[in-house]
N, C-alpha and C positions, 0 to 999 in steps of 0.2 A: 504494500500500500504506500503510495507516494502522497504524503500530506502536504508536500510543497507544491503540488500541481494546482495551478490557478485555473478554475473552471468558470467559463463565462455563463453566468446565470441570469443575465439581463433579459434574455428572450424566453426564459422559463416562466413557470407559474409562481416564482418566488416573490412573496410579498416583500421580503427584505430587500431584494434587488430591483423591485419595480416601483417602490414607494417614492423614491426621490429621482431627480434628474441624473443622467448618466455620469456627470462629473463628480457626483457625491459618492464617497466610499461609505457603505452602510456597515456599521459595527454596532447594531442595536438589536433587532429581533434575535431571540436565543435559539437559532438553529446554526449549525456549523457549515462551513463551506468546503466540506470534505465529502468524497463519495462514501455512501453507506457501505457496509460489508457486502462483498460480492455474493455470498450465499443468499442474502436478502433479495438482491436484484434478480438472481437466478430463480428463486421461488416465485417471485411476483411475475417474472416473465413467463414461467410455465403456466401460471394461472391465466394470464392474458392470452397466451397461445391457444388455450382450450376454447376461448371465445364464447363462453356461456357465463353470464354474471347474475345468477339467481341468488336467492336468499342463502346466507351462510348458516352453518350450524352455530348454535349458541355455545357458551362456555361449557354447558352441560347438555347432554342429550336427554330425551324424554325418559329414558331408562336411567335412573339415578345411579345404577351400578356401573354404567359405562361412562367413565370420566373422560372428558375431552383431553387430548394430549397436552394442550397448552396449559390447562390447570395443573397437570402433573409436573410440567416443566417449572411453573412458578413455585410449586411446593418444594421441588427438589432444589431449586436455585436458592430459596430462602434458607433451607436446611444447610446447604453447603456453605453459603456465605456468612450466615449469622448463627448457625445452629438453632434456628427458629423452626420449631415443629408446628406446622399448621395442617389442617385438613383441606382437601380439595373443595369442599363445600364452603370454606371460609373465603374463597376467591370469587369476586364478581368482576367480570369484564365491563369496562366503561369506555366511552369514546374520548378519553382525555382526563387529566388530573383536574383541570378547571371545572368540567362538569361534576367531577367528584366532590370538589369543594362546595359547589352550589347544591348538590343533592344532600350533602351532610347538613348544610344550613337549612334547607327546605324541610328536612326531617324533624326540625324543632317546631314546636307549636307556639312557644313563647320563650322569653328570656333574651339574653344578650350573648354576643360572641366576642371573645378576647383575641386580639392579634398583637404582633410585635413589630411595629414599623421602625425604620423604613423597611417595607416588605413588598414582594411581588404584587403589582396592582390588582389582579383578580382576587387575591386574598382579602383586600380591602373592599372589593365590590360584592363578594359573595353574600355577606350578611345583609347588605342593603337590598340586594336582589330579592331577598325573602322577607323584606320589611322587618328585619331584626335590628336591634341596637348594636352599634359597633363600639366596643370598649378597647382602648389602646393601652398597652404597656410598652412604651418605646424602649428599644435597646439603647444602652448608654455608649456613646462614642468616646473612647478614651484618648489620652493625649497622643498615643502612637498611631491612632487611626483604627485600632481594632475595636471590637464591640463586646460588651458584656451585658448580662441580664440585670435589670434594676429590680431587685427582689421585693422591695417595699411596694413599688408600682405594680408588680405582678400579683402580689397578694391582694392589693387593693382592687385590681381589675377583676380578679376571680370573685371578690365579694359583691360585685355589682350585678346581682341576679344573673350571673354568667352561667350558661348551660353548655357552651361549647368553646373550646380553646383550639385555634388553628395554629399548629406548630409548623414551621418551615425549617427542615433540617435535612441536609445542609441548607443554610439560609441563603436565600436570594433576596437582595443583592449583596449582602455584606460578606458572604463567603465563609461564614463560621460553620465548623463541624462541632456541634455541642458535645461536651464531655459527659461521661457517665454520671458524675455527681450533679451536673446541671440538669440532666434529664430526670434523674431521680427526684430532685427537689421540685421541679416543675410538676412532675406526676403526683408527688405526695400532696402538693397544694391543691391540685385539681381533684384528686380522690377525696380529700377531706371535705370538699364542697359538692361532691357528686357531679363534677364537670366532665363531659365527654371530651376526648382529645381527637382531633382530626389532624393527622400528621402527614404533611406533604413531603415525601422523601424521593421526589423525582430525580434529584441529582446525587443520590446515594452511591451510584457506581463511579462517579467522576471525582475520585479522591486524589489529592495531591500530597506530596511529602509523606507518603505512608500513613496518613491520618486514617483513623478507624471510624467507620460509621456504625452507630448502635441504634437499630430501630427501637423506638421508645416502648413498643409493645413487648419487646423481649426482656424487659427488666423484671417483670413479675406477672404471674397469671391474672391477678386482679387488675393491674394496669392494662393488660391486653384486653380484658373484658370491657374496658371503658374506651377502647381506641379503635378508630378507623384509620388504617394506614393506606396511603395512596402511592403507588409506584408505577413506573412506565419504562419501556425501552426507548422512548422517543428521544430523550436528550442523550442517553448513553450511546445509542447507535445511529443517531441523526435520522430519525424516522418521524419527526413531528407531524408532517403532513398526512401520515397514515392514520392518526387519531386512534390510538389504542393505549389503554392503561388498565390498572387493576386496583380494586379496593379489597383490602385484606381485613376481614371483620370476624374475629373468632366468636363473638357473642351473638348467639342466634337471634335474640330479640332485637339487638341493635342492627343486625344484618337485615331483618325483615323490615324494620323502619326505613332503612336505606333503600331497599328494593321498592317499598311502597311509595317513597318520595320521588322516585324516578319514573314511576308508572305513567305511561302515556305521553311523557315529555322527552325523556332521554332514550334514544334508540339503542339497539344492540350495536356492537362494534362491526364496522363493515368488513367484508371478507379480506380486502387487501391489508387492513390493519392486523387482523388475526394471523394471516399468513406471514406478514413481515415480522411480527413479534415472535412467532414460533421459530422462524429461521434465525433471527438475531440471538435469541436465548439459546438455541441449540448449537449454532455454529459461529457465533460472532465474537467469542472470547479472545481469540488470537488477534483480531482487529483491535479490540479494546486495549489489549496489552501493549500494542504499538502506539495507540492514540495517546494514552496518558502521559508518557514521557514527552511527547511532542507538545501537549498542552502545558505541561509544567515548564518546558523550555520557553514557550511563548510568554507565560506568566512572568518568568524571571527576566526575560528581555524587556518586557513592559515595565517591571518594577525598576530595573537598573536604569532604563532610559528616563523614566520620570524623576528618579533621584538625581540623575546627572544633568539632564537637559531641560527639565520643566519645573524650575523652582516656582513654588506657589501652588503646586498640585501635590496632594498627599494620597498615598494608597497603601493600605495594609494588605499584605499578600493574602489572597484567598486561599483557604485550606481545601476547597473543593469547588466544583463547577468550572466553567470557562468564562466566567463573568467577573469583571473587576469594578469595584465601587470607588470612583475617583472623587476625592474631596477637592473641589476647585475654589473653595471660599477664599483661599489665600491670594488668588488672582484678582479678587475684587472686580469681577466682570459683571456681577449682578445676575446674569442669565447665561451660564456657560453652555447650555444646550444650544441656544440660538447663536451664540458667538462662534462656536466651532462649526456649526452647520453653515453659517454665512461666510465666515472668514477662512476656515480651513477646508470647507466642503467635506466634512466628516460628520456622519449622523450617529449619534449615541441615543440612549434612552434618557429622557429628562428625569432627573432625580426627584422633581416635585411630584411625579406620578406615583412614587413609592410612599407617599404620605409623610407623616411627621418625621422630621429629621432629614428629609431629602432635598431641601432647598440648598442650592449651591453645589450639588453633586450631579454627576452623570454616570451611567452604567455603560461599560465598554465590553463588547464581546470579542474575546481573543481566540475563539474557535475558528481560525482562518489560516490560510497559508502564511508563513512568516513574512514573505515579501509584502503581503497586503497589510499586515500589522505594522511593518517598518514604514511603509508609505504613509499610513495614517498618522503615525507618530511624527514623522518628518513634517507633514502638513500642520500638525498641531504646533510644533516648535516654530515653524516659520510664521504662522498666524500670530503667535505671541511676541515674536521679535519684529513684527511689522513688515516683514518681507512679503511682497505680493507675488504669489506663485500661480494661483488659479485664475 
């Protein structure tokens, strides 16, 4: 696999590469500019060649004893990676983690939802979509740019008639991989108030510097019984457009509430998503093993360049994901998103869309060929030194 290959996506169906004029480098939407694993393309090609696009089988057949192969793959994957023992019936296929967040919120009849901004914008939107109150416990930005949990704020947030806590781990956009003691403390506070945890763990395979991901549901059976865990191959194997994810819900009552909340609104996963997910989980590990060092090298290049060439920008190295959270407040630009879009012709995600604590920040996607990242960084430097290049 050649991750240095620059693929022209401007004529494809890529939202990322079609949103802005051609002279703009897009480093915003969180998909990567690398070819997905070849076995995925092969499996999808075989399905297309058949030429019949009827209804796919669901995650389970009508005969409950005959478990769909994909459910078995998910069960085996979680057992292998985390020693997490689940049953196939605990797995629900859904068309994306974002629908999963909204289903979890919709399953509530009352109460509020606790979140930890700055955070992925759909996490902020999901409670509002179900007419639920949003309660915030902002992460604390430390002097070195890293983030920690404000425990007083967290306890206070849980106490505000909170029925659901949406955890994002690894965290998007700040890149934290929460440690066991942090997860245990959050879970204990939630359990003490009978708060369900919805854990978005979509980036759990994209770990850098040998960091260890711990699914919060693996801490204790009681915690697992209060948790909806959302995972997906979409970020890991660059399959976001196929729209396939999984909700892991060991508690049968909670699982039924989740199923009921999606009824008639959220469809089954389309056949291409199921086929792509199965091929990725079955045959994609060698591709992922090559991807992670490349992403880590991109992250290190980015960090070194910022420290050396972009005074006024601060970045704590992300521990996971291919997303960097850039603190541009030292530049005193007022609006760094529009500044870099207009003067460097580089498109990032606007930090303000991530809620409290996002003003003055941008999110950069370094899941791209190194030459693309280097070009974007050069444009940023020149825009800040007043050299007109574009």
